[in-house]
N, C-alpha and C positions, 0 to 999 in steps of 0.2 A: 034344159033351163039355163044352166050355168054358161053352156057354150053361146047362148043368145046374148046373156049379158057380156060375155067377152067380146063378142062380135060388135055390139053396139058401142062398147068402150073403145075398141079399135077404130071405128068409124068416127068417134068423137076426136080421138087423138090425131087422126089423120086429117081432120078438119082444121087442126090447129096450124099457126104460122110454121112454115117449114124452112130449114137452113141447110144449104149445101156446102157452105163455106165458113170457116171459123171466123173470119174477120167480120162477118155480118151478124154474129150472135149477139143477142140483146144484152144490155148492161143492167138487167132488171132481175129481180128474185123470181123463182118459179121451179116447176118441175119440168125435166126434160126426158125425152123418149128418144132412144137412138135405135135406128133400123139399118141393117146392113144392106148390101147391094142385092140380097135375095129377098128383100122385104120381110125379114124376120126381126121382130123386136128383141134386141140383144142387151140392152141396158136402159134402166130408169135411174135418174138421179135428181138431186136438188141442189140449188145454188142461190146464194144472195145476189151474185152477180155473175150470170151464165157465161159471159165472154171471159171473165178472169179465171173462172173454174176450169174452162176448157183450154185455156193457154198452157196449162201445166198438166192436164189430165192424161192418165196412163192410156187412153184409148185415142188420144190426138192423132197418132200416126195413121191407125186404121181409118179414122174418120176422114182424113184429108187425102189418103191415097186410094182407098178402095171405094169411093162412091157412096159412103154411108150418108145418112141425112138424120137431121135432129129436128123434132117437133116440140115446141116450147108453149107450156102453159103458164101463163104469168101468174105469180103468187097473189094471193089476196091480202088484205090489209091485217088479217089476224096474226101474222107474224111467222117466225122461224119454226115454232112448234107444230103449226097447222101444216106447213109444208113437210116436216118429218112424218106426221101421220099420214098425210095423202101419199107421199112416196112408198111408205110401208104398206099402204093398202093395195096401190098399184103392183108392187113387186110380189105381194102375196097372191094377187089374181093371175098375173101373167108369168112369173117365175123366169125372168130373163137369164139366159146362161152366164152372163157375165157378172151379174149380182151374186155376190158370194154369201152374203149374210142379210137378214132383215132386221131392221130396227124400226120398231113401231112405238111412237110416242102416245102414250095414253094420258 
């Protein structure tokens, strides 16, 4: 059952807007999902401004050189705490190897 849920969530994530170049990232708040060139989900994060967040991100070099891609889920109007909770839930489900700690806002 759990694998079915993860599969459906991955289908949803991959239906989101996809970015292959940093210069096109949105200047909006939301949750982003980073896949490597092997199609593995390696990182999940949140940002108030996705473009600004990635300008100085520790994974920027890998993203630009290795053919990684980023899927973006625009944030809802509920605010930053909602983004934190959603990000934490996604991290708990997928446990991407680059995410070192989980912060869930309750």
